[in-house]
N, C-alpha and C positions, 0 to 999 in steps of 0.2 A: 448420678442423674437424679433430679428432683422433679416430680410431676405434681403440679400445684392443686391438688384436690383436698388434701388433708389440712385441717386447721392447726393441729398440734405439730407443726413443722419445725418450730424454733429449736428444740433440742437436737434435731438432726444435724444442724450445722456445727454445733459444739463438739459432737462426737467424732467428727472426721477431719482429716487434714488433706484435702484433695489437691491434685495437681491441675485439675480442670473441673469447672462447674458447668453442668448442663441443666438449665432451668426451663421447664415447660409450663407456662402460665403460672408462675409462682405466687401471684397476688390474688388468684381466684379464691373467693370466700373469706378473704382476710379483711378485718376492719381497718380504718385509717391509721390508728396507732400502730398496729402490727405491720402494715405496709411500710410506714415510716421507719419503724425499727429495722425491718428487713433491708431497706435501702441503706440506712446508716451502717448496718453490719457488713453488707456486701461492699460498700464503698471503702471499708477499712481493709478488705482482703486483697492481698497481692497475688491473685490467682486469675488466670484467664477464664472468661465466662462466655458461654453461648446462651442467649436468652431468646425464647419465643414468648411474646406477650402482646396483647392488644391494649395494655394499660399505657397510654401515651405519656402520662406524667412519670411513670416508673422508668420508661425508656429514656426520657429526658434526664432523669437523675443519674442513670448508671452507664448508658451506652456511649462509646467513643467511635463506634462504627455501626452502620446500618446496612444489612444485606437484604435487598428486596428481590423476591422471586415471583415472576408473573409470566404466564404462558410459556413455561419451560426455560425462561431466561433469567439469570441472576445478575444483579448489578450492585456494586458496593459504593456507599457514600460515607465520607468521613463526618464525624460529629454525632450528636444525639438526634432524637426524633425531629425536633423543631428545625434543626439545621438540615437534616435530610429532606424535610418538607420543602424548604427553600431551594436546596440544591437540585432536587428532582424537578421542580417547576422550571428551573433554569435549563436543565438538561433537555426537557421536553421541548422548550422553546427553540433551543439551538438545533436539536435534531429535526424538528419540523422545518426550520428555515433551510437546513442542508438538504432535506428531502425535496422541498419545493424547488430549490435551486437546481437540483439534479433532474427533477421532472421537466423543468423548463428546458434544460440542456438536451434531454432526450427528445423532446418534441421538436426543438430546433434542428437537431441532427436528422430526425426522420424527414423533416421538411426539406432539408438540404439534399438528402438522398433522392427524394422525389423530384426535386427541381433539376438535379444534375442528370439523372436518367442515364442514357447510354451515349455512345458516340465519343466525341473528343473529351468529354468530362468523365468518362468511365473510371479513370484512375482515381480521381478525387472522390467519386461515388464509392469506390471500393474502400478507400481510407475511412470515409465517413461510416460505412457499414461496419468496419472493424471497431471503430470508436463506439458505435452504438451497441455492438455485441459486448464490449468490455463494460460499458455503463450498466447494461441490463443484467450482466452475470457476475463479473468479478468485483466491480466497484459499486454494486447496487446498495443504496442506502435505504434501510427499512424505515417506514413511517412509525413513530412511536405508538404502541397500542395503548389506548386509554379506554378504560371501562366506562360504559354509560352510567352516569350517576343516578342512583335510584332516587325517586321522589315520592314521598308520602305526605298526606295531609290528614290530620285527624278531623273527621266530620263533626261539625258543631250544630247544636240545635238551640238557637236563640241565645239569650243572655240571662245569666242567673241573677238573683238578688245580691245585694251588697255582702251579706254575711253568708258564707259558704259552709262553715263548720265552726262549732263552739265547743270547747272542752272546759268544764268547770269542776274544780276540786276532785279531779279524777283519782280514784284509788283502784289499783288492779295488781294482781300477782298470781303466781301458781304455787300452791302448797305453801312452803315456807319462804319462797322468794318473792319479795315485794318489788314490782317494777315501777309503779307510779304511786306517789303519795301526795295527794292534794295538788296535782298538776293542772295548769291552766294554759289555754291557748285559744286565740281567735284567728280564723282564717277568712280573708276577704277576697272578693271577686278580683280576678286578674293576677293574683300573686302566684309566683312560681317558687315553691318552698322545698329546700332540701332538709331532710331529717337525718342528722348524723349522730354518731356515738359508737362506743365499742360493741362488739358482738355480745349478744345476750342481754343488752340493756332494755330491750323492748321496742325497738324501732318498727319491726314488722308487725308486732302485736298492736302498736298504735294505729297502723293502717287498718288492721282488722277491726279495731274498735270503731274507727271512723266509718268503716263500711258496714258496721252492724253485725259482723260475723263473730264478734266477742262482745260480752256484756260487762260493763264496769261493776266492780264490787260495791263502789260508792261513787257519788258524783254524777256528772252528766256528760254525755258525748252526743251532740245533736247536729244533724245536717240541716242546712238552711231550708226554709219552706218554699221559697220561690224559685222554681225551675232549676234546682240543683240536680243534675243528672250525672251521677258518677259512672266512670268506666274504670274497672280495676284490673291491673296486670299483676298477677302474683309472681313471686320470685322464681318458682319452678314451673311456670305455665307451660313451657315447651314439653316438660316431662309428663304433663297431664293430658296431652293430646291422645285421642283415640287412635291406637296404632292400626286398627283394622279399616279405618276410613281412608279415602283417597285425599289427595291435596285439595282438589276442587270441592269435594263433599264437606271437608272440614270448615272451609270458609263459607260455603253456601248455606250450611246449617246455622251459622252464627249471624249471617246477614239478614236484616229485616226487610228493607225496601230497595234492595239492589237488584238490578237486572243481571242476567248471567254474563252478558258481554262486559259489563262493568267489573264484575268479580274477576273475570279472566284478565282484564286490563290491569287490575290491581296486582294480581299474581305475577303478571308479566313485568310490571315495574319493580317487583321485588325479586326479579331474576328466576322466576319459575317459567321455563319455556313450555310451549304447548304440549310437548311429549312427556312432560312431568305431571300434568294435571291429573292423570288417572293412576299415578303411582301411589302405592300404599305408604302411609306415614311411617310404618315400621322400616321402610327401605331408605329413609332420608338420613342424611348426616346430621350431626349436632347443630351445625350452623343453619342447615336448611330447616330443621325443626324450629329453631329460634325465629327465623324469618316468617315461617308459616304461622307461628303463634302470634306474631305481630300483625299479620294480615287478618287473622281471626279477631284480634283485639280491636283493630282500627276500623272495622266496618260498623261499629256501634256508635251512633251519635252521642255526644255528651256535652256537658259544660264544666265537668271536673274530671281530670285524669289523676288516678292514684296508681303510682308506679313503684313496685318493689324490686329493686336491683334490675332495672330494665336493660342494662348493657351487658349483663352476664351472657357469655357465649356469642356475643355479636362481634364481628370483625370491625376493623376501623372504618371502612366505608359505610357500613350499616350504622355505626355510632354517629357518624357525621350526618347521615340521613335523618336519624332520630332527633339529633340536636336541632337541625333546621326545622323539622316539623313542630317540635315543641316551641321553638322561638316564634313561629308564625301562629301558633294556637292562641286564640284570644280568651279562652277560658282560664280556669284555675288549675294549677299543677301542684301535686304533692308527691315527692319522690324520696325513696330511701336509696342511697347509692354510696359506694366506697370509691367510685371513679372520680378522682379530683378534677381531671380534665373536663369530664362531662358536666360536673357540678358548676365549674367556672363558666362554662358556656351558656348555661340555661337559667340559673336561679337568680332571684332578686331578694331572697330572704333565707336565712339559715336558722334552723331550730336544733339545738343540741340537747340530747337526752343525757342529763347529768344529775347525779345524786337524787334520782327518782323524780326529778322535776323537768320541766321543759324550758330551757334557757333560750331566750330569743335574741337574735342578731338581725337588726332591721336593715340589711344590706346584702350585697353579694358575698361570694366566698372570700374574696380579698378583704372585705370589710370584717368578716368573721375573724380572719387571721390577724388583723390589726387590733381588734378588741380582745381577742383571746391571747394573752401574753405568751403562754407556753407554746401554743401553736405557731405564733408569729416568730418566736425565737428559732424554732426548728426550721421554719420555712426560710428564714434569712440565712441560716447555716447551709441549707441545701442550695440556695441560689448562689452563694459564694463558691461552693464546690463546683457548680456548673460553670460559673464564670471562669474559674481557674483552669478547667479542662477545655474550655471552648477555644477553637482556633482563632487566629487573628482575623478580623473583618477586613475584607478587601477595600481598597480605596474606591471612592465613589465613581471615579472615572472608569474603573475596571468592572464595575458591577453590571450584570446583565439587566435587561428590562424586567425579566421575571423576578429577579432578586429585589430590584427596586420596588416593584409592586408588592412583593411579599412583606418587605420592611415597612412600606407605607401602610399596609393592612395592619401590621402589628402595632404601629404607632396609633392608628385610629382606634384599635381595640383598647390600647392603654388609656387613650383619651376618654373613651366611652366608660371604661371601668372607673376612672377617676370621677367622671360626672355622676355615675350611679352611686359611688361612695359618698359624694357630697350630698346627693339627694337623700341617701340613707341616713346620714348624720342629722339632717334637718328633721327627718321624720322619726328619729329615735325616741323622742319623748312620747310619741303616740303609742309606742309599744311597751315602754318601761313603766 
């Protein structure tokens, strides 16, 4: 069994010849190159694997079966995560339709029993009562349980000036290790930027330099002068919570102009029920601490979000909630993340830390893959592997409404990505 908290995991796989691999969050704290190496290595192994992971791209690359467990019930879906997503939507639609049909039949049977009453029709009434009993007990169809989707919005305070941050001829390092050597970058209003690169290259340090928590050895790192209000989420912010405070006290202390009822409403939307508000932080689970850290983070108005590995320790519904909130945020976003699925959803520009410089790609993550030949080649190989493992697509006539809608959504996303890529190509000269 491998529990994915150690960075030096690679040699472990070489030293063993297992009959079964149990992988618990194996991509945690790994950079993109190492995650891709791990995917390639595991894809070459002819060994059964059981994987627990919130890394949706990783699940797409490796899994041929998804087991979903919710409310004490497990269901199995063939295919990878994307195929599970479509199949689950189809199952929910079918199950809801069956439940509604049965509920209608139950109501009709009750109505029949009431109309028949006693007397000459008592025999028919008795048969109807037996049918109703069977419907309500033996053959009862349960309505699919669907969790209420959390909604968050990052509060904004006006509009910043055009230039949000400027880095000129930056030089920085620790002792004998040089991280940046004459690096340059300009960040403008409304951009959503992913900072990528291997572990140890200086991504988190770059965010600290932008926030003024570190000072450059040489060069300049400047925040724009007009209404640039940064809100910074550190990589291990959940671990920095005061364990002696309650859930409510933690957020109340960080909120500036929030009414108590509004704070409670925010906590409720993030799945903190009323009986949890007075619970000490020390008693929360890792996921609950991560959600609480986000509640504390999001009560501060801003025009710039600076996010260091924001999806660490978040489950998939929470990641989707965060993606939607960032998409609707009108300010500027700078994020460091190794979550490819997350990056693909939110960014319109990629900056790679490479050879102590900041290499700019004026488009989304797919644009970065196209322009970075090595990354694109690896991505094409993985796409071919997924295609080979994928089950045959159903004929259109046999596709459910949910499947059609999901495929329509995928086509629309592909169109939007192509449109963004075209726009990025037109604007490339502006950044090069």
